N, C-alpha and C positions, 0 to 999 in steps of 0.2 A: 504494500500500500504506500502511496506517495503521501508524505506529510510535509506541508510547506507553509511558510508565513505569508506567501503571496496569495492573491485572490484568483489566480489562474494557474494552469499547469502548461508550460510550454510544450507544443506539439500535440496537445489534446484539447478537446472541446468538452466543457461541462454540459452534460445532457440532462442532469437532474440534481437538484439540491434536496438532500434527504432531510437533514435537520442539524441543529447545533448539537455538538457532542462535547463532553468535558471529562476530565479526569482530575481527581483531587487526591492529595495525600498530605498527611500531617506527620512530621518527623520531630521526635524529641531529641534534645541535646542533653547528654548526660552530664553530671556534675564535674567529672574529671576534664571533659572537653571544655566545659564552661570556665573552669579555672585556668586552663591553658590559654584559652582565647582572651581571658581577662588580662593575663600577663602580656600577651601580644599587643593588647590595646594600650598598655602602659609603655612598652618599649618600641612599639611600631612593628610593622611587618605583616605578613599574611598569616591568617589562621587556617592552616591546611585541614584541620579537623572540621571546622565549620564549612569550608569549601566542599569537602567530601560529602558531608551530610546534605548540603544544598544540591549537589549534583545527583546524589542518590534519590532525593525527593523529586527532583525534576524528571528524572528518567522514569520513576514510578508513576507520576502523573501523566506523562506522555504515553506510557504503555497502557494505562487504564483508558485513556481517551481513544487510542488506537483500537483497543479491544472492543469498545462500545461501537465504534464506527464499523468494525468488521462484522459485528452482529447485525448491522443494518444492511450489509452487503455493499458497503462503500468501496470505491476504487481509490479514493483519495480524501484527504482532509485539507481544506484550504483555509487561509486566514488565521493560522494558528497564533495564539497569544499565550504568554506565560505570565502568571501573577504570583508574587511572593508576599506573604503576610506573616507577621508575628502574632500568635494568638495565645491566650491563656497566661497564667502567671509564671510558668516555668520555662520560658524560652522555647516554646513550640513553634515550629516553622510549618506553615501551610503553603503548598504550591498547588496552583490550579492551572491546568492546560485546557484551553477551549478552541474550537474551530468548527468549520462547517463540513459535514460529511457529504460527499458528492459522488455521482456516477460520471464516468468519462468515456469518450470515444476518441481514438487516435485521429488526428488530422490527416487527410490524404493529399 
């Protein structure tokens, strides 16, 4: 399945817009990673543990969106957008992926 941030797929014509699909995931950051990130915040630099958690959450949200589009028989998801939010009291990260599931035909 083609997944793109653009509103079209080069070389294909969108023949049917199925519906908006989304995938959500909430990832918790454990206390040890939180302490390490706090230290990084003081001295500067990148927090690899947070970056890893954010990447894992993003991939999980995209996979869930892809799965939902597949259940609809979609050939592609266009107009994909990602949103990151902090929720709850304990540093939970919510990632939401949304897009439009579509049917395609190749251009001739």
